[in-house]
N, C-alpha and C positions, 0 to 999 in steps of 0.2 A: 623451306628450312633455312635455306642458303641467301634468300632474297630477302627472309626478316633478319637475319642476322645483320646482313647487310645496312640495314635500314636501322639496327640498333648502334651500330657504330656509328653510323653518319649522325644519329642525333648525339651520341658522346661527344664526337669530336666537334659538333657546331655548340653544344653546351659550353666544352672546355673553350673553346676560341672564345665565346661573347663572354666567359670570366676573364679571360685575360687582356680582351680589349678594356673591360671594365677596369680592373686593376691598373692597366697602361695609363687611362685616362684619370684616375684618382691620383696618382703619383705625378703625373704632369700637371695637373691643378696645384697640387702642393707646392711643385717647384716653381710655378709661376704665380704665386698667391698676391705679388706686390713686384713693383720695379724699383722700390728702395733699397739700397743694400742695405745688411744687416749691421749694424754698429756697435754692437753688443763689445766689450772690452775681450780682448784674447784669452782664452782660455781652452786647452785641449779636449777636456771634457766638460759637462755641465756637471758642476761640484757644489755642496754645501760650504761656504767660505765663513768658517766661524767667526766670532769678533777677536780672537784671540791672536796672535803672530802667525799661528799654524794656519789659517786662511788668508795670508797676505798675497797679493801681487805686487810685485815691488818693479818700478821703472827706474832704471839707473843710466844716467847720462853718461858714457864712458868717453873721456876726451881723447883716447890714443883707441880706433876700433881696429877691426880685422885690416882694412885698408889704410897703409901710411897716409897722415893728412887729411882722412874724413871724420875720424870719430864714428859714435853709434851710440844706440841707446840698446840695451840688455831687459830683457822681461823675463825677472826670474819669479817663479812661481813655488811659493813655500809649500805648498800641497804635493806637487809633481816631484819637488827638490831639484830642480835642473832649471837652466834658461829656455823658457820657451822658446823665444824669439830675439834675434839680432835684427835690428833695423839700422843699416848703414845709411848715411846723409853726406851731402857735400856742403850747402848752403852755409849753416852754421856749423862754422870752422871751430874745431875743438870746444865739442858741447859741454858746458858749464852746468846747465840744467834742463827739466825737462816737467811739463803742464800735460796732464791729458783730462780733458773736460768730464763732467760729470756724466754726461749720458755716454763715455767711452767712445765719441765716435770723431773726436781730433785729439791731435797731439802737437803741442810747441815744443820746437827744440831749441835753445840759445845757444849763440857762440860766443866762448870766451876770447877767440882770437880776431874776430870781424864784425862783432857788434851788429850781429843779424839774426834772426828767429824763422827757422823753416816750421812749416806748417805740414803735419802729414794728416790723412785722412783714413779710417778703418774701415774696410769693404767686405768683413765676415771671415777674411782669411788671412790680410796682410795689412802692414800700415804702409800707404803709398802716398807718394809727395805730392801735395795738392795742389801744387804751381803756384802757391803763394809763398812769396819771401819779404819777409819785414826788414827794411832798412833803419837804423836808428842813428842820428849823429853821433856816434860815440866809437869808440876801437875796442871796446869790450863789453862783453855782459856777466855778471856774476851770478845772478839768479833771477827767476820769475817766480811769482806768489799771487795767488788768487787772495782777491781783497774783499772786504766786509760788502762791498757795491756792486759784486760781480763782476767786475773787470779785473784784467790780468796785469798785477805790477811788474815791471824790471827794472832792476837794479844794476844800473850801467856806469862806465866808467871813462873817461877820455876824452877825446874830442873837444869841443867847444864850452861843453856843459860838465864839469865834474862832479860826481857825487850827485846824482839825480836818480828821480824815481819816475819812470815813465807809465803812463797809464795804457792799456791796449783794451780798446772795445773788442769782445771776443764775440760781436755779432757782427760787426762791419768789417774786423780785422784794421782796423785804423788806430795806429799809435798817435793819440793827443799831441799836438804842437807844444803845448806847455806842460811839462814836467812838475813834481812835487818839491818844491827847493826844501832843502834841509841843509842850513850853513855849517851845522855842527860836525859834519862828516865830510870828509873830501872823498874818501875811496868808499863807498856804499856797497857792501857784500849782501844785504840781503834785510827782509822786512817780515815780521809777523804779527798778528793783530790778535789782542786778549778775545776771549770765548764772546763777548757780548759786543766785539768790533769797537769799544769806547777808548782803545789804548793802542798804540802802534807801536812796535820794538825795531830798532834797528841797528845792524852792527856795521862797524869800518873804522877807519882811522880818523883822527882829530887832524885838524889843520897842522899841528905840530908833531905829528905822525905817531901818536900813542894809539893802539888799539883798543875801542870801545863798545858799548851799548847806550844807545839813547833811547830815552820813553817819552813819550807824548801824547797829547790826547788827539783825539781822530774824529774829525778831519780838521779842528781848527790848528792844531799842531803847536798849542799852546801849552802851557804847565811842563816845558820840558826839562828833562832831567837825565843827566849822563853818569856813567861809571867807567873809568879807567880799567881796563883790564891786565890781571896782574900778569907779569913775566910770559906774555904769549907774543908770537911773533906773526901773528894771523887769527883770523876769526871768520867762521864761514856764517850764512844767514842763521837768524835767532829760529828755536823752536817753543812754541808755548804749550806746554801741559793741558789736556784737557779741562783740568780743574782750576787753571790761569794761575796756580801759586807757585809757578816756576818757568823759568826762561831758560831753556837749554843753549849753550854755543859749543858748537864744535869747535875745537883748535888744536895745534900741534899738543902731541903728547897726552892731552885728558879731553874730557867732557865736562865745560863749567855750569854750575847749576846757580842761577842768579834769582833773589828773592826780587820781586817785581815792586813792593812795596816799600821795602828799606833801600832797593838798587843797592846791594851789597852778594859777595860771593857767598851762598850757603853751603857749598862744599864741591869737591870734584870727584870723578871717577875715570878709570881707564880701561875701556873695554877690551883691550887687546892685551894688557899687562906689559906689553910693550913700550918704552919710554920713547921709541925711535917712530912710532906710529904719527901720522898726522891725519885727522879726522875730517871728513869734507861735509858732509850734511847729514842730516836725520830725517826721520819719519815716524810717527807714532802708529801704532795699531790702532785698531777700530774702537776698542774700549779703552786706547791711553794708558793701558797698564805697560806696554813694553813700548822700548825706542830701537827702530833700524837704523843703524849708523853704520856708515862705510868709511875704511880706514886704508892706508897704505903705507908701509914702511921703504925705505929705498931700497931699489933694485927686487921688489916683490910686486906680484899682482895685488889687485885691492883686495879686500876681504870685507864680507857682512856681519856686524854681530848684532845679535839680539839681547837688548839688555831688558831686565825687570825693573822698572821703577819703583818696585817695592822696597827692594835693598841696595838697588844699582849692580846688581850682578849681571855676567853675561851668561845666558840660558842656553844659545846656541851660537854657532859659527859657521859659515860657509867661506872656504877659501876659493879663490881666483874666480870671484864674481865677473869680473873685468880687469881689462889693464889697468886703467887711471880713473876710477869712479868720482864723479864731481857730485852732481843732484841725484837725489833719490826722492820719488813719490810712491806712496801708496793707492792704489786704484783696488775698488771693489767690483 
């Protein structure tokens, strides 16, 4: 009887060991299914990102990061309700803007203080500097924008070439030698294209120092028209609404709504309600019904405002989103 019991115990242990071995092999295979890193956009859990503002993942370029002189990029998740990641960097001094590729695998950070672009790669858990630093023949970068041709356009100022748009090939990470000329603007702050890509809108200063918005056909740059912006001491890069009926300009004290057909100011609104707020940049929700805009008043941290474009009212506010927010991009 004792011998039979020992035999049964032996069989049980053998079966259990075999089951554990199969489980270990399966887990190992799952963890080694490929050599390529996960390049999905950073998110703590797999969630359903709805088209409206509640499902937004926002990348915010912070000119003054946790480390003095470095700057950073804050990744704010509207689902979790707080900053999921802070990416510190050094090559792009005083980050002015940020662009994340559609596949979520690469991030380009533009420096306002030294005319450099720092590239990062997503490894599945964190953004890591990819060893690529792009230097432009300029002293400052204002913004980076994806163009209708799949290239990244860089609004840069200073150096030998003032007020030019440089093209960056995202496949080769090469900046083309010849920038896009636009003589009506000395200090280009940014660019945006109409939904069909046939018209480009650029913000900046005129040779006489007046802040203005200019439009032109793309890519010929013919049929140019400019609107001098009223009572503004600055203007950020433009944002074109999804329907193409409005061009939004973030400026000191308010956001301007421009009619692209008549090139006139259709209206204004102030997301914070505080006339001392300076608005830096904006991004649209996936459905185009909401505007994410960053603003900062003197002596305060930057705040994120979510504005319903149906009536231009602020529906959500997130305080202390960063120290000094500049560029903002929504990423799916």
